[in-house]
VEXRO-199133 format. One record per residue (C-alpha): residue number from 0; residue in three letters; x, y negated, z. Coordinates in steps of 0.5 Angstrom, whole numbers, always signed. Each point is the difference from the previous one (the first is absolute). Layout:
VEXRO-199133
NUM	ALA	X	Y	Z
...
END
This chain:
VEXRO-199133
0	MET	-2	+34	-27
1	LYS	+5	-5	-2
2	HIS	-1	-7	+3
3	ARG	+4	-7	-1
4	ILE	+0	-5	+5
5	THR	+2	-7	-2
6	ILE	+1	-6	+5
7	LEU	-4	-6	-2
8	CYS	+0	-5	+6
9	ASP	+6	+0	+4
10	ASN	+4	-6	+4
11	THR	+6	+1	-5
12	VAL	+0	+2	-8
13	GLY	+4	+4	-4
14	PRO	+3	-1	-7
15	ILE	-6	+0	-4
16	SER	-1	-8	-3
17	GLY	-5	-4	+2
18	THR	-2	+4	+6
19	ILE	-1	-4	+7
20	GLY	+0	+2	+7
21	GLU	-4	-2	+6
22	HIS	-1	+2	+7
23	GLY	-5	+6	-1
24	PHE	+0	+7	-3
25	ALA	-4	+4	-5
26	ALA	+2	+6	-4
27	LEU	-4	+3	-6
28	VAL	+0	+8	+0
29	GLU	-1	+3	-7
30	GLY	-2	+8	-1
31	SER	-5	+3	-4
32	GLY	-6	-4	-1
33	GLN	-1	-7	+2
34	GLY	+5	-3	+5
35	LEU	+0	-2	+7
36	LEU	+2	-7	+3
37	PHE	+3	+0	+7
38	ASP	-1	-7	+3
39	THR	+0	-6	-4
40	GLY	+5	-5	+3
41	ARG	-1	-7	+2
42	GLY	-3	-2	-6
43	GLU	+5	-4	-5
44	GLY	+4	+6	-3
45	LEU	-5	+6	-1
46	LEU	-3	-2	-7
47	HIS	+6	-4	-2
48	ASN	+5	+6	+1
49	ALA	-5	+5	-2
50	GLN	+0	-4	-7
51	ARG	+7	+0	+0
52	MET	+1	+7	+1
53	GLY	-5	+2	-5
54	ARG	-5	+3	+5
55	ASP	-7	-1	-2
56	LEU	-4	+0	+7
57	ARG	-7	+0	-3
58	ARG	+2	+7	-1
59	VAL	+0	+1	+7
60	SER	-6	+2	+4
61	ARG	+2	+0	+7
62	VAL	+4	-3	+5
63	ALA	+2	+3	+7
64	LEU	+2	-5	+5
65	SER	+5	+1	+5
66	HIS	-2	-5	+5
67	GLY	-4	-6	+1
68	HIS	+6	-5	+0
69	TYR	+0	-6	-5
70	ASP	+6	+2	-4
71	HIS	-3	+7	-2
72	THR	-7	-3	-1
73	GLY	+1	-7	-3
74	GLY	+0	+3	-7
75	LEU	-7	+3	+0
76	TRP	-4	-6	-2
77	PRO	+5	-2	-6
78	LEU	-1	+8	-2
79	LEU	-7	+0	+0
80	GLY	-1	-6	-3
81	SER	+5	+2	-6
82	CYS	-1	+7	+0
83	GLY	-7	+2	+2
84	PRO	-4	+4	+5
85	LYS	+5	+5	+4
86	GLU	-1	+5	+6
87	ILE	+3	-2	+6
88	LEU	+3	+5	+4
89	ALA	+1	-2	+7
90	HIS	+0	+1	+8
91	PRO	-7	-4	+3
92	GLY	+5	-4	+4
93	ILE	+3	-4	-6
94	PHE	-4	-6	+2
95	THR	+2	-1	+7
96	ARG	+2	-7	+2
97	ARG	+8	+0	+0
98	TYR	+5	-5	+2
99	ARG	+7	-1	+1
100	VAL	+2	-3	+7
101	ARG	+7	-3	+1
102	GLU	+2	-5	+5
103	GLY	-7	-3	+1
104	GLU	-1	+0	-8
105	SER	-6	+4	-3
106	VAL	+0	+1	-7
107	SER	-6	+4	-3
108	ILE	+3	+6	-4
109	GLY	-7	+5	-1
110	ILE	-3	+1	-7
111	PRO	-2	-7	-3
112	TYR	-6	+2	-3
113	ALA	-7	+2	+4
114	GLU	-3	+7	-2
115	ASP	-6	-3	-3
116	PHE	+4	-5	-4
117	LEU	+4	+6	-3
118	ARG	-6	+4	-1
119	GLY	-3	-5	-4
120	GLN	+6	+0	-5
121	GLY	-1	+7	-1
122	ALA	+4	+4	+6
123	ILE	-4	+6	+1
124	PHE	+3	+2	+7
125	SER	+1	+8	+2
126	LEU	+2	-1	+7
127	SER	+3	+6	+5
128	GLU	+5	+0	+6
129	LYS	+1	+8	-2
130	TRP	+5	+3	-4
131	ARG	-3	+1	-7
132	GLU	+2	+3	-7
133	ILE	-1	-5	-5
134	GLY	+2	+4	-6
135	PRO	+4	+6	-2
136	GLU	+5	+1	+5
137	THR	+0	-7	+2
138	TRP	-3	-2	+7
139	LEU	-1	-6	+5
140	THR	+3	+1	+7
141	GLY	-6	-4	+3
142	GLU	+2	-2	+7
143	VAL	+7	+3	+2
144	PRO	+1	+3	+7
145	ARG	+5	-4	+4
146	LEU	+4	+5	+3
147	THR	+7	-2	+0
148	GLY	+2	-4	+7
149	TYR	+5	-5	-4
150	GLU	-4	-2	-6
151	LYS	-3	-6	+4
152	GLY	-3	-4	-6
153	ASP	+0	-8	+0
154	THR	-1	-3	+6
155	GLY	-2	-7	-3
156	LEU	-6	+2	-3
157	CYS	-7	-1	+3
158	CYS	-7	+0	-1
159	ASP	-1	-7	+3
160	ASP	+3	-7	-1
161	GLY	+2	+0	+7
162	GLY	+4	+6	+0
163	CYS	-4	+3	+5
164	THR	-2	+7	-3
165	ALA	+6	+4	-4
166	ASP	-2	+2	-7
167	PRO	+2	+8	+0
168	ILE	-2	-1	-8
169	SER	-3	+7	+1
170	ASP	-3	-1	-7
171	ASP	+8	+1	-3
172	GLN	+0	+6	-5
173	SER	+4	+3	-5
174	LEU	+0	+4	-7
175	VAL	+2	+7	+0
176	LEU	+2	+3	-7
177	ARG	+2	+8	-1
178	SER	+5	+1	-5
179	GLU	+4	+6	-2
180	ARG	+6	-3	+4
181	GLY	-4	-1	+7
182	LEU	-4	-6	+3
183	VAL	+0	-7	-3
184	LEU	-2	-5	+5
185	LEU	-2	-7	-2
186	LEU	+0	-5	+5
187	GLY	-3	-7	+1
188	CYS	+3	-2	+6
189	CYS	-1	+6	+4
190	HIS	-1	-4	+7
191	ALA	-2	+7	+2
192	GLY	+7	+2	+0
193	VAL	+4	+4	-5
194	VAL	+1	+6	+4
195	ASN	-7	+0	+2
196	THR	-2	+0	-7
197	ILE	+4	+5	-3
198	GLU	-1	+5	+6
199	TRP	-8	-1	-1
200	ALA	+1	+1	-8
201	GLN	+4	+7	+2
202	LYS	-6	+2	+4
203	MET	-5	-2	-4
204	THR	+3	+3	-6
205	GLY	+3	+6	+3
206	ILE	+6	-2	-4
207	ASP	+7	-1	+3
208	GLU	+4	-3	-5
209	VAL	+0	-7	-1
210	TYR	+3	-2	-7
211	ALA	-1	-8	+0
212	VAL	-2	-6	+5
213	ILE	-1	-6	-4
214	GLY	-3	-7	+2
215	GLY	+0	-4	+6
216	THR	+2	+3	+7
217	HIS	+0	-6	+4
218	LEU	+7	+2	+3
219	GLY	+2	-8	-1
220	PHE	-5	-1	+6
221	CYS	+2	+5	+5
222	SER	+6	+1	+5
223	GLN	+7	+3	-1
224	ALA	-2	+6	+4
225	GLN	-6	+2	-4
226	LEU	+4	-1	-6
227	ASP	+5	+5	+2
228	GLU	-5	+5	+2
229	THR	-4	-1	-7
230	ILE	+7	+1	-3
231	ALA	+1	+7	+4
232	ALA	-7	+2	-2
233	LEU	+1	-2	-8
234	ARG	+6	+4	+1
235	ARG	-3	+6	+3
236	PHE	-6	+0	-5
237	GLY	+5	+1	-6
238	VAL	-3	-6	-4
239	ARG	+3	+0	-6
240	LYS	-2	-7	-3
241	ILE	-1	-6	+5
242	LEU	-3	-6	-4
243	GLY	-1	-6	+4
244	SER	-4	-6	-1
245	HIS	-3	-6	+3
246	CYS	+0	+0	+7
247	THR	+6	+5	+1
248	GLY	+4	-6	+1
249	PHE	+8	-2	-2
250	TYR	+3	+3	+6
251	ALA	-4	+6	+0
252	ALA	+1	+1	-7
253	ALA	+8	-1	+0
254	ARG	+0	+5	+6
255	LEU	-4	+5	-4
256	ALA	+4	-1	-6
257	HIS	+6	+1	+4
258	GLU	-3	+7	+4
259	PHE	-3	+3	-7
260	PRO	+5	-2	-5
261	GLY	-3	+2	-7
262	VAL	-7	+2	+4
263	PHE	-2	-8	+1
264	HIS	-2	-5	-5
265	PRO	-3	-6	+0
266	ALA	-7	+1	-3
267	TYR	-1	-7	-3
268	VAL	-5	-3	-5
269	GLY	+1	+4	-6
270	TYR	+3	+6	+3
271	THR	-3	+7	-2
272	LEU	+0	+7	+3
273	GLU	-3	+6	-4
274	VAL	-1	+6	+3
END
């Protein structure tokens, strides 16, 4: 089955005139039948960029959420208001209270809407923490086992505004597509770790070949040691396309471009991958 992945929201924009960037991520996955929206960005860019690119989100019946942070869920209300009811595929933990706590300052970063409010706007929630098939050769990972010793996550994220309870972001999940060239992984932020996520997808599909990884990798917030180990693992996996967005970060993106010439490419607003 052929798939087309188009980045609708990202921190940076490409050459398509009139598109806007924001700190957030959203991608449209089109194949047979109705498309699937993966994340919704922060809220400002989703509908605007879709219109500029000629993508009619009224034809999208389902939205998959990678996790419950504002920069991936903020576009839900504008989407529902403009494009009608949608089925929302997510982890039960997306409404967990969430904060970034640094140097004594606390900022709420969770989903900016209550569940009842979104239901009232037309959201139809399908919640599961399990690996699940959501279409032909299309899966959501559900909770990803955290098995690598070096993928530590972001220590500044907490479940309380006092910074006492670390947030493991157990609801983090990614989208997995099977293509003729191998697996394609679409990541939101990949708080569970890129390597953990790839290995989980390989195990659950029984497919070793990974053709492409596209989306936010959260490598912009990790240690040098984690970045080194991740690069070694990506080389070992033989990933043929590494397409970094959102939270990959400038330094990590530059390092990936150096380590994987011709393989790494920034996936900005308007970037399209066909597989």
